[in-house]
C-alpha positions as CSV (number, residue, x, y, z in Angstrom):
1,M,109.6,102.9,123.6
2,E,105.8,102.8,123.3
3,F,105.9,99.2,122.3
4,E,107.8,98.0,125.4
5,G,106.4,94.6,126.4
6,L,104.3,94.2,123.3
7,K,104.8,91.4,120.7
8,A,104.3,91.7,117.0
9,I,104.2,89.5,113.9
10,V,105.1,91.1,110.5
11,T,104.5,89.1,107.4
12,G,106.8,89.7,104.4
13,G,109.2,91.1,107.0
14,S,112.5,90.3,105.4
15,S,112.6,93.0,102.8
16,G,111.2,96.4,101.8
17,I,108.3,97.8,103.8
18,G,108.1,94.7,106.0
19,A,111.8,94.8,107.1
20,A,111.5,98.5,107.7
21,T,108.4,97.9,109.9
22,A,110.1,95.1,111.8
23,R,113.1,97.4,112.5
24,T,110.9,100.2,113.6
25,L,108.9,98.1,116.0
26,L,112.1,96.6,117.4
27,A,113.6,100.0,117.9
28,R,110.5,101.1,119.8
29,G,110.6,98.2,122.3
30,A,108.5,95.5,120.7
31,R,109.5,91.8,120.4
32,V,109.0,91.0,116.7
33,A,108.6,87.8,114.7
34,V,109.0,87.9,110.9
35,L,107.2,85.5,108.6
36,D,108.6,85.4,105.1
37,L,109.4,83.0,102.3
38,R,113.1,83.8,102.8
39,T,114.3,84.9,106.1
40,E,117.9,86.0,105.4
41,G,116.9,89.6,105.3
42,A,115.1,89.6,108.6
43,P,116.3,92.4,110.9
44,E,118.7,91.5,113.7
45,G,116.8,90.8,116.9
46,A,113.6,89.5,115.1
47,V,112.5,85.9,115.3
48,A,112.7,84.8,111.7
49,I,110.3,82.0,110.6
50,A,110.1,80.7,107.1
51,C,106.5,80.7,105.9
52,D,104.6,80.9,102.6
53,V,101.5,82.8,103.4
54,T,99.6,81.0,100.7
55,D,100.3,77.6,102.3
56,A,97.1,76.8,104.3
57,E,98.8,74.0,106.2
58,R,102.0,75.9,107.1
59,V,100.4,79.3,108.2
60,P,98.8,78.1,111.4
61,S,101.9,76.3,112.6
62,A,104.1,79.3,111.7
63,V,101.9,81.7,113.5
64,A,101.8,79.4,116.6
65,E,105.6,79.1,116.5
66,A,105.9,82.9,116.4
67,I,103.4,83.4,119.3
68,E,105.2,80.8,121.4
69,A,108.6,82.4,120.7
70,L,107.3,85.9,121.5
71,G,105.3,84.8,124.5
72,G,102.0,86.2,123.1
73,L,100.8,88.5,120.5
74,D,99.5,92.1,120.5
75,V,100.2,93.4,117.0
76,L,99.8,91.7,113.6
77,V,101.1,93.5,110.5
78,N,99.7,91.8,107.3
79,N,102.3,93.1,104.9
80,A,103.2,90.2,102.6
81,G,102.2,91.0,99.1
82,I,103.2,90.8,95.4
83,G,102.8,93.1,92.5
84,A,101.2,92.7,89.1
85,A,101.4,94.9,86.0
86,G,99.1,95.3,83.0
87,A,95.6,96.2,81.9
88,I,92.6,93.9,82.4
89,D,93.7,91.7,79.5
90,A,97.3,91.3,80.5
91,N,97.0,88.5,83.1
92,D,95.3,85.1,82.8
93,D,93.1,83.5,85.4
94,A,96.0,81.7,87.1
95,E,97.8,84.9,87.7
96,W,94.6,86.5,89.1
97,H,94.2,83.7,91.5
98,R,97.9,83.8,92.5
99,V,98.0,87.5,93.2
100,L,94.6,87.5,95.0
101,D,95.8,84.6,97.2
102,V,98.9,86.4,98.3
103,N,97.5,89.9,98.6
104,V,94.0,89.2,100.0
105,V,93.3,85.6,101.0
106,A,96.6,85.4,103.0
107,I,95.4,88.2,105.2
108,A,92.4,86.1,106.2
109,R,94.6,83.0,106.5
110,V,97.2,84.7,108.8
111,T,94.6,86.6,110.8
112,R,92.5,83.5,111.5
113,A,95.5,81.9,113.0
114,A,96.4,84.9,115.1
115,L,92.9,85.9,116.4
116,P,92.9,83.7,119.6
117,A,96.1,85.4,120.8
118,L,95.0,88.8,119.8
119,R,91.7,88.3,121.7
120,A,93.8,87.6,124.8
121,S,95.8,90.9,124.4
122,E,95.0,94.1,126.3
123,H,96.3,96.0,123.3
124,A,95.4,94.3,120.1
125,A,96.0,95.9,116.7
126,I,96.0,94.7,113.1
127,V,97.5,96.8,110.3
128,N,97.1,95.7,106.7
129,T,99.3,97.0,103.9
130,C,97.0,98.4,101.2
131,S,98.0,100.8,98.4
132,G,97.3,104.1,96.9
133,A,96.2,102.0,93.9
134,A,93.1,101.2,95.9
135,L,92.2,104.9,96.0
136,V,93.0,106.2,92.5
137,G,93.1,104.7,89.1
138,L,96.6,104.0,87.8
139,P,97.4,102.8,84.3
140,N,98.5,99.1,83.9
141,R,97.6,98.1,87.4
142,A,94.2,96.4,87.0
143,L,95.0,93.2,88.9
144,Y,97.1,94.8,91.5
145,S,94.5,97.6,92.1
146,A,91.7,95.0,92.4
147,T,93.6,93.2,95.2
148,K,94.4,96.4,97.1
149,G,90.8,97.6,96.7
150,A,89.8,94.4,98.3
151,V,92.3,95.0,101.2
152,A,90.8,98.4,101.8
153,A,87.3,96.9,102.0
154,L,88.5,94.0,104.1
155,T,90.1,96.3,106.6
156,V,87.0,98.2,107.4
157,A,84.9,95.0,107.5
158,M,87.4,93.4,109.9
159,A,87.3,96.6,112.1
160,A,83.5,96.3,112.3
161,D,83.7,92.6,113.2
162,H,86.3,92.9,116.0
163,V,85.8,96.4,117.5
164,R,83.8,94.9,120.4
165,E,86.6,92.5,121.1
166,G,89.0,95.3,121.6
167,I,90.9,94.6,118.4
168,R,91.6,97.7,116.2
169,V,92.1,97.1,112.5
170,N,93.6,99.8,110.2
171,A,95.6,99.9,106.9
172,V,98.2,102.0,105.3
173,A,97.9,103.0,101.6
174,P,101.4,103.7,100.3
175,G,102.1,105.5,97.1
176,T,104.9,104.3,94.8
177,A,107.7,103.3,97.3
178,D,111.4,102.8,96.9
179,T,111.2,99.0,97.4
180,P,112.8,96.0,95.7
181,W,109.7,95.3,93.7
182,V,109.6,98.8,92.2
183,G,113.3,98.5,91.5
184,R,112.6,95.3,89.5
185,L,109.8,97.1,87.5
186,L,112.3,99.9,86.6
187,D,114.9,97.4,85.6
188,A,112.5,95.8,83.2
189,A,111.6,99.2,81.6
190,E,112.9,100.1,78.2
191,D,114.2,103.4,79.6
192,R,114.8,103.0,83.3
193,E,115.5,106.7,84.0
194,Q,112.4,107.8,82.1
195,A,110.2,105.3,83.9
196,A,111.7,106.4,87.3
197,A,111.0,110.0,86.5
198,A,107.4,109.2,85.6
199,L,106.9,107.4,88.9
200,R,108.4,110.3,90.8
201,A,106.3,112.9,88.9
202,R,102.9,111.3,89.7
203,Q,103.4,112.0,93.4
204,P,103.1,115.7,94.3
205,I,106.1,115.6,96.6
206,G,108.2,114.8,93.6
207,R,109.9,111.6,94.8
208,L,109.2,108.0,95.8
209,V,107.9,107.2,99.3
210,T,110.5,105.6,101.5
211,A,110.0,102.2,103.3
212,D,110.8,103.9,106.6
213,E,108.1,106.5,106.1
214,I,105.5,103.7,105.6
215,A,106.9,101.8,108.6
216,H,106.4,104.8,110.9
217,A,102.8,105.1,109.7
218,I,102.3,101.4,110.4
219,A,103.8,101.8,113.8
220,Y,101.6,104.7,114.6
221,L,98.4,102.8,113.7
222,A,99.6,99.8,115.8
223,S,100.7,101.9,118.8
224,P,98.7,102.4,122.0
225,A,98.9,106.1,121.1
226,A,96.3,105.3,118.3
227,G,93.9,103.6,120.7
228,S,90.9,105.5,119.3
229,T,91.8,104.8,115.6
230,T,90.2,101.9,113.9
231,A,88.8,101.3,110.4
232,A,91.2,103.9,108.9
233,V,93.0,103.6,105.6
234,L,95.9,106.0,106.0
235,P,97.4,107.3,102.7
236,V,101.2,107.6,102.8
237,D,101.5,108.5,99.1
238,G,103.1,111.9,98.8
239,G,99.7,113.4,98.1
240,M,99.0,111.2,95.1
241,S,95.4,110.3,96.1
242,S,94.3,113.8,97.2
243,L,96.3,116.6,95.6
244,R,96.2,118.0,92.1
245,V,99.0,120.5,91.7
């Protein structure tokens, strides 16, 4: 119960990694608010607030609503994100702007709104959801990889800016995870089983990463037990970024 008495906001917290993270934080004693486009999948016990993280007018009020409901804020998990497939010529400018807005600019948008409350916390931590695609080159992920590379750079820059304020900033970099988005990618493949086997094979552990495994990593980085850890980008990728076996 290392999060007893602490309050957390998780963006994109109604499905996949975000929902698993919200459940994990709740189980460890935190009060949790979930911000998501659709809130029907929010874990039981979480404060569910509908919010489009690309809406510059809605985000400040949604964050304020969450902070009021929780009675403060200690942990911010910037998890909301979307995928994109294809090489550099596969997506037009509009799609580049859309994915960058969700995956990168929204982190700035939500964090700006949360900073005053985090500065008032005795245990302030921000965890951004990055990706193994920021660490290694993957085929047909040009746009997605660009956004997650930006998240990695943004994480260490934020850590430098806020370390003197007592706010730690870290990121997790998952490999290919068993999430709804990956499921949709496989559903769109010509041969679903062949595509699934290829995804499993590129991770040395031979399987997809689970959302719960990523959630536990996020919880560690957000925990008081990680009080000396900041500016870290923690791979949770089955060895994909560092092993050649």
